N, C-alpha and C positions, 0 to 999 in steps of 0.2 A: 504494502499500499502507497509505502515513501517512497518507493525508488517511481511507483506510480505519480505523488505530487508535485515531483523534483525534477518530472521531466521537463523540457521547454514547451511554452502557451497552444503553439502552434501544433504540437503536435495530441494537444489534447482537446484541439480544433477540431480533429479530424473528424469523431466519430458526430461533435454538436452540426459543423455543417449538413453535416449525413445525414442526421433525423434531419431539418429540414429541406432536404432533396425527395429525402421518402416521404414526406409529412406534401411537399409540391408534388408527386405524383400518386395520388389519392385523387388530386383533384381534377378540372378541368384543364387543357385538352386528354390528360393521361387517363384518368378515370381509373387508377387501379387501388379502386375504391380501398378491398381489404387489407392493406398495406397500411389503412388508419390506425391497423389494429398492436401494431410492430413498427412502427416509425418513432416513436418516440427510445424506443430503450435504449441506442447508443445516445442520446443525449441526456437520460436518467443517469445512466453510470458514470456518466463524467460525473454528473452536480451530486450523487452519491460521496461520492470522495473528494468534491472539488471542494479549496476553501471560500471564503467570500467575496476577495477580489478576482481569483478564479474563475468563479459561480456568474460575478456580474458581465466577465469578459460575452463565456460563451454564450449569454441571455441576450446580448447583445446583438452577434453576431446572426445565434440562430432567429431572433426575429426579423432581424435588416434581410434576410439570405428567405428568407420566406417570405414576405410579405415585397420584396423588392418584383418581386414572382408574380404574387398575387394582385398586386398594383401598376402591373406593366401598363393593363389596359388606358389607365388614367394619359400617358405622353401622344400615343397616336392622335385621344380624345383629346385634349386643351393644343396640341396643334394643330387640329382642321378649324378651332377656333382663330387664336388665334397668329399664326401663320409666323409665330417666332421655338426656334429650339429654346434656348432659355427657358422664354416661359414655360415650356412644354416639358422641358425635364424640371422643373423645381418643385414642382407639387407632385413627381414620382416618386424624388430622391430626400423631399422632407420628407413621405409618409413614412418610407421605408426605415429613416433615418427614427421618428417619433415609434416606432410600431417594433423597432431594437430598444428605445429604454424603457417602452414598459416592458418590454420579455426581461428586458437587463434586472428589472424588478423583481418580473416572479418568478426567476432565475435566483431570485437571494428570498424567495420565499424557502420553493422546493428544495434546497439545496438545506432553507433552517430546519425543513421536516426529517429530513436527515440527520444532523446537528440534534438537533431536539429528544429520536432515538422515536420519531411519531414517522414515521413513512409513511401509515397509511392515513395520513393525511393526503396527502398527494393527488389523488385528486376530486375531493374537495376546494386545491384550494387553486387547483388547473379552470374547473367550471368559475371558479368567483374570479378569477381574472378574466379570463369571457367575458360573464355579466360583467366585471368593470367595464373592459374595453368598450364595450356593448353600448353604457350607457354614460361613460362618462359627459360629462356639462362639455357640452363645444366642439366634440369631438368623438360622440356616441357616431359606431361604426359598426355595425354586429357584424362583420363578413370574417373571412373560411375560418369558421367554429372545427372543431377538431370533428362535431362530427355531422358533419355536413354534406358529406360521400357516399355515406349510406341510405344517402335521401331515396335510392332507388329500391330499397325493401321496407319498406312499412313494416313488418311484418316484427318485428326485432327491433326496431323503436318506436314503439308506440310510447315507452318512458316515456316520450313527452312531456303526453295528458297532463302527468303525475308532474312533473320538476320541467319543464319546457326542456329543448336543443340543450343546455347544460347542462342536466342530465344524464342524459347522449353523450354526452360530453365527457364524463361523468365515469361514464361506464367503459367506454373509451383507451381514459385515461387508467384505468384501474388493469386493464388488462393487459399495457402496456407494463406499467408497475409490477406487477405480475414474473410477466416473460426477463422481464433486468434483475428480480430480488431472484426467480430464479436458476434464470446461468452465472448471473454476477454479483452475490450475494456478499454486503458490504459488514463491517462491525459493526455496526447498525438494523438490520438488516430489516423486514419485517420478518414478526416471529409467526413460528407455524401457525397458530391460535388468528394472531392477525387474517393468517393470509388466508384460510377457511373461514371468514368474517367479508374478504374481500373477493372471494371466487364464489361464495353465496350471497351475495350483495346479485353481482356480476350474472349467477343462473337466476335466481328470480325473479329480474328482471325481465332479464333473456327472454322465460316461462310467460309471466304477466304478460311481458305487448305480445307471445305465439297466442294468449287467450282471449286477448281485449281483442285482435286485430281480427278473431271471429267470432266475434260477436259485434253486429255492427250496430248504428243506432236507427231504427229504421220510424217512418216517417209517409206524409203526404207525399203522392207528385203530383209534378206541376209540368207545363212547355216551357222550358226553356231558351232563349236562342241568344247563344255569342256571338259578336258581327267582329269578323277581323280585315279592318281594309283593304290592304295591301298596302298603304302610301309608307314613304320613309317620312317621318311628323317631326324629326329631328332633323335633315339637313337641305327634306324638299324647300327652296325658296319660301317664306308668307305667299306674295299673291298665287304661286301657280300651286302652295298646297289645300288654301280654300279653294279655288275651280277645282279640283280634284277632286275635295270632300265632299262639295255640293255636287260635284257629280256618280260619287256612293251612295250619297242619301240622293237623291231618285230613284237609288237598283231597291234604295232597303226600305226605301218608304210603299212601294210596289211589296216587295215579298211579304210582311208585316201584311196589309193593308192585302194581301191575295190569300192570308192564312196566317194572322194574331198570334200568338203567342202570346202568354200569359204577364212574362218579361222578356226585354231585349236589353244586352249590357254590352256595348260603343265601350274604346279604351278612351284611356287620357288624352287628350288634346280632341277631342273629337267636336267641343262649344267651347267658340270661341269667348276672347274676353266680353264680363257683359257685368254694366252695376246695376243691374232689374232685377230684379227675384223671382226670373226665370232666366234659364240657361238660353245663348244666342248659338242656337240649334244650325246647323242644313236646313235635320228635321221640321224645323219651324221652330213658332212658342205654345202649338197645340201634339206633340206626334204624333202618330196615330192608332197608338195600343202603350201601353208603357214602358219607360223607356230607363233607365244607369247605365249612365258617363264623363268622363271628368272634361272637365275647361278649368278656367280662372270667374274668380270675381272679382268686380274693385269696390274699397265699401264710400262711407261718404266725406273717407278722408286721403284718400286716392290710393292705398293699402291694397295690395294683390297679394286674394287667397288660391295654389291649387284646389278647387273644388270637385267635392263630385256632389253629379245633380240627378235627381229623381223627377222625374214624370209617371204619377200615377192613375197617369186618367183624367186626373180631373184638376190638380194642383200641380204646380214646383214645390220641392223640399232642396234642399243641401246641406255639405259635412263638411266643412274645409280639413286638408289635410293637415296634420297635426306633425310632422317628421317631413325633414325638407335637410337637402344635401346636401354639404357645405361645399362650398366653391361651387358649386353647380346650379345651386335654384336659390342662395343664396353668399354671397363675400363678404367675410364680419371685417368691419373697419373700410369696405372702399369708398370712402366718402373722405377717408383720415388720412392713407396707407397711400399715396400717388403711384406707387407702383404696383395695389390691387387694383387699380383706373383698370391698367392694361388688359388684367381676368375679363374681356367682355364674353362667358361664355352666353350672357343672358340680357337683356338691355336693361336690364331690374330686379331688384332684388324679390322676394317673397318674401310673406309671411306667414309662419307656422297660427293657423289653430289652435283656438286656446282648450275646445272640448272635443272629446272623441263620441263620437256619436253611433246609433244603433237609425238604419232607414227602415220607416214601414211601408214594404212596397210592399205586389197585389197576391205575390207568392210568401210572402211571410216578413218576419224580421231579418236584412240585411246588414252585416257588417259591411265595412265601403272599404283598403287600401287601395294610397294611388303606387303605385311602384314599387320605389323603396322604401316605403312605409312596409310594405310585406317583407323586409328582413328583420323586424321587431319582433320578438316571439311576445310583449305585452299587449300588442296591442288585443290581435285577435282573441288571444288568451280575456282579455278585462272586458270584449263586445260580449263575446260567449257570456257573462256572468251580469253580464246587462239588456239579454234575451234575445242576442241574436241567431239565428235560427240557419244560417244560410254566413258566407265569406266570399267577398267579391275581392279580387284584384284587375286595377285596371291600371294596365302601362303604358308605357315607351318604351321598347326595349332600344330601339334602332341609334340610341349615343354608341350603344356598347355591342352597334351588329359583328359579327367576326368576332369572336373574344371572349374571356373564360369567361369573363363578369358576365355575362348576358345568361349564362348556362346556372351563377350559380344567385342572380337574382330569380330566375320561375323557377330551381331545384325551393330555392326555403317554402315556396309556397306549400306542397308535402309539408313541413313540417309542420307551418301554422292553423292546417288543416287539423294533421292529428292533436297539436295541440290546445285548438277550440273544439274540440271534437264532432266533427260540424263539416258537412259537403264545402268543396272552396270552387268556385268559377273562379276561371281567370282566363282574362283576352287580352293581348296585344294587337300595335298594330298592323307588328308581320309576325307574330305569334310574339312569345308561348302560349298557344292559345289549347288548354284543355280541360276538365273537370274532374274534381276527385269526388269519393263517395267521403262518411265521418271517420274515416281507420286512414288517408292520406294513400288507397289506394287513386290510380288514375283509371278512370271510369270510360272518359271521352275526349280523345285528339285529334287537332287538324294538322296533317302531314306537312303540308306546303305554306308557306309564308304568301299568297297572293290574297288578294281578296274572296273573302267566300267566308261564311257561316258554318257554326257548331251548331245544329237545333238537336234536343234532348228533352230526357222526360225524366226530370231532378226531384228525388227521393229526398225532401224540406224536413226534419226531422220536429217534433215541440222548442229542442232546445237538444244542447250541448250534456252528453253524456260524461264532458270532460273534468279533472279537479278542480274546485271550485278555488285553492289556493296554492296551485302548484310553485307561487312565485316565493311561496317559503325557503323552496334547495337555498333557491335562487338567497336570498336571506342568510340559513345557513351557512353557506357558502362563502357568503364574506364577512363572514360575523367569526370561521375558521382562520380568512387569510388575516384580520386584525387581530385574532390570539396567535398565532404564530408571529408577527410581522410585531408586536407586544414583549414575546418571552423572548421572544432574541432581541430587545436592546434593552430588558431586563437579565438576559442571563452569560449574554453574548458568550457565547461557546466557545469562537475564536482564541476566543485571550486565550483557555486553558487544554 
């Protein structure tokens, strides 16, 4: 052990970088999904033996490499808007650096679990860290969660219904911990009893998941249609986009009138900016049947909100988007910092809504999320508690077309369905457009990215059958993080 500690840091960095690369391979476009159960093993073996400074270095290296890949889509995205190489490079490198600093803190806490002789806390610290970076003020970005690669296997990730996606991440981290401690036991290794407890936790979670997956949440059938316009709503010139949307609206009206569904869902951006209580939609102020779509609403003070509009057949209702993309939908300090004025991804900043709502549609109460909101576990979970009977995600994915970011956006919808215990209907401007049942199982799917419709018989339950206090697990993990951090400050194990 002493010889390992005395090796140069560059030698110990190889397992750390190896873990980052293995975890990258779990995500799109590589999709070697089951590697997620072993990807952290090399890094865990380093942290179990490292002292504080070495653990910090390994954490920064892991986070920087991992997120340099995860966030590379920012470079072409920003460059396309600014036509400036430096401006496009800056947010990518800044994001990777911030991620490195975040993971530096994570590494110190994980390493602390071993130095405090409580390595069995590692899965909880990991899940708590993911919850922290998903909701930290100003930088909230629930991206590249450890559990995400497992989304195609809803039968084994139903644990999200009891503890959100973070519980599934804890399960994956627990498997990594067991393998690391079995292959490379440390001086303060997980005891036999603790190993049995961790293994029992994983087995119980998987078995419970399989049982829940086979127990649907039945309801009443309704006819719903998702309308995919097939228009690039990110990069089409505004005047041309308006013309094309009007052309799509003509065909949509004809289709709806010929065989009216109970509800038609259009993507975000199908309605233009409006200062009225009704949407400025090419379908007119009175669509031929109930519709749900996304647009912009301007209040009397000139503030602009991204909004979900509902026409229920007699009147309009709306719900403002509560979570915005930093540097995408608003730029903090753009009016005060000269450099930030050059980030002209949009000509205006949006304002987040203050209240999460559920809209009362002809097919039942529907919780609506707009694009980026679909990444946040708490929104669908809270809407299910508020009485939602289905969840919709209305999105413009064209910003991230043909990048791994696109896959993470729509794949996250599977977790939102499981967490809420409700069917989910997702429609994008050019896909991905699909539906799930209340267990996250994909039931309908549009194969192409052109203008198309997905008409289906939606089974809408009376309400969610998910656990109402699932975020208690996240609070528990945050408490464990606080405990480990406090004990490290008090005991200072590095000095012993």
